[in-house]
N, C-alpha and C positions, 0 to 999 in steps of 0.2 A: 763203409764197413758192412760186411755180410751180416745177415740177421742171425742172432744167436738163439738157439732153440733148446734151452736147458730142460724144458718140460719133457722133451722126448726121452730124457734120461732120468726122469723122476726127480729132478732137482729144481731149485729156485735160485737164480743168480744172486739176488739180494741176500738171501740167507747164507749162501756160500761165502760171499764177500764179508759178511758180518763175522762168520766163524773163523775165516782165515785171518782177518784183521785182528781178532781177539786172541789169536794164538802166537802172535809174533810182534817184534819191535816195529816202529814206524819205518825204519830203513829197510827191513826185510819185506814189509808189506809193499813198499814202493818198488822194490825189486820184483816181487811177485806180479804186480800190475804191469811192470815193464816186460816181463817174460810173457805174460798173457798177450800183450800187444804184439810182440815179436812173433809169437806162435800164430796169431791170427793172420799177420802179414805173410808169413811163410806158407801157411795153409792156403791162403788165397792165391799166392804165386804158383804153388805146386799142386793145386787142385785137391787139397786135402779136406777133411771134415773140419770146418771152421769151429763148430760148437765143441767138438771133442778137443780141438787144439786149445780153445779158450779155457775149458775146464782143467785140462792138464797143466797149462801155464799158470793158472791162478792157484792151483792146489799143490804144485810140485814141491814146495818147501814148507808145507803145512806143519811137518814134524821137526823142522830144522832146529827149533829152540827147545825141544823136549829135553828132559834130564837123561843122563846116561842110564839111570835106573829104569826109566820107562822103556828104553830101547832093549836093555838086557832082559827085562821081564817079558817083552814081546817076543824076543828071539826064543826064549824058553817056552813060552805059551804056544807058539806056532811050530815048535820043533824045527826051527830053521838051522841051516848049516852052522855048527858050533865054531867054525873058522871065523864067522862074522864077528865074534866077540872081540877079536884082536884088532879090528879095523877102525872103530870109532865113528864119530858123527859124520865126517865127510862121505862115508859109505852108508852108514845106518839111515841117514835122513831120507834117502831114496829107497834103498832095498827094503828096509824095515818100515820106513815111513808110509809106504803105500798101504800097509795094513791099517794104520791110523786113519788114513784118508777114506778107506772103505768103510770102516766101522763107525767113525765119528761124523764124517761128512756125507755118508751114504752114497758114495760114488761106486756104482756096481759094475760099470763097463770095464771089461778085462783089458781092452786095448789101452784105455786111459791109465789104468793101474800099472800096466806093464811099462808104459812110457815113463811114469813117475819112478818106478823101480829102477829104470836104467838111465835116468837123466844125468847122473854124474859119471857113470862108468861106461855107458854104451854097451854094445854087444855085437856079435856078428849078425848079419842079415836083419838089421832093424827094420821095422815097418816104417811107413812114411811118417806116421804120427810120432814114433819114437825118435826118428831122425830130427823132426821138427823141434821137439822139446829139447833134445840134446844140444842142438845148435842155438836155439832161442835163448836158452839159459846163459850161454856164453856171450851172445851179441846184444842183449837187450840194452835199451838206450841209456840206462844208468851206469853201465859198465864203463870204466875208464882205466885202461892199461895199454902199454905199448902193443900195437898190432890189432887192437879191437876194430879200428876202422877198416883195415884190410879184411879182417874176418867177416865183417858185415857185408862188404862188397862181394866177397867170394860166395857167401851164403845165398845171395840173391842172384848169382850167376849159375850156381850149381849146388844143390843141397848136399850131394855126396862130397863135392869138393870142400864144402863147409865142415862136414864131419871129419874129413881127412885133416884139414888145417887145424881144427880144434884138438883133435886127438894127438897130433904131433906136438902142439904147444903144451898140452897138459902133461905129456910124457917128459918133455924137456924140463918143465917146471918141477915135477916130482924128482927127477934125477938130480937136478941142480941142488935141490933141498935135501938130498939123501933120504928121500921118503920111499916107502914101499909102493909098488904098483899092484893094484887090485887085479886079480886074474881076468875079470871081464874087460878091463881096460886094455890089457895085452891082447885079448881076443879081438877087440875092436880094432886095435892097431894092425894085427896080422891080417884081418879080413879086408879092411878098407884101405890101409896105407901100403902094406907089404904085398897086397894082391894075392894072399893065400886063400882064395875062395875055393871051397871044395866042390 
């Protein structure tokens, strides 16, 4: 495994591990470690920044188990788009959760924070790190659902193909469950899947 240089970003890995572990259930922490591992593997494969990938993977779900009140307070405090209020935790824990990561874990790197913000929704023209976290969250070793092995295989053949596969599966899932589709997810679909690159 590549050497991790948390100190470059003013962080200590052991402290981050302790804070993340303390903020979530054992199952969620195991998932976070799995995502970190997948992020590192993808960063090594696609020549990304391995340390940033590690930090993003480890902290991406830091806010996942926060109360709705915490999220709503943060949306108001940061004057975020009021439309966010109607979406709930599946969207909040990334889009709003990135602010908790910045303030409480002292992660200042904007690329890492942006990857956390987009890890469940994606967006058009994602950076390499954003694509890595988006895909790693879907394929990490603890995931067990129909199609996950195919998703893993695809991700290590082509990261963009991994983004496409995951986005299509996510949309299918939401549609079958009669759930709303967050605008950024549609943006991801149009850009990566439907080829509507401007």
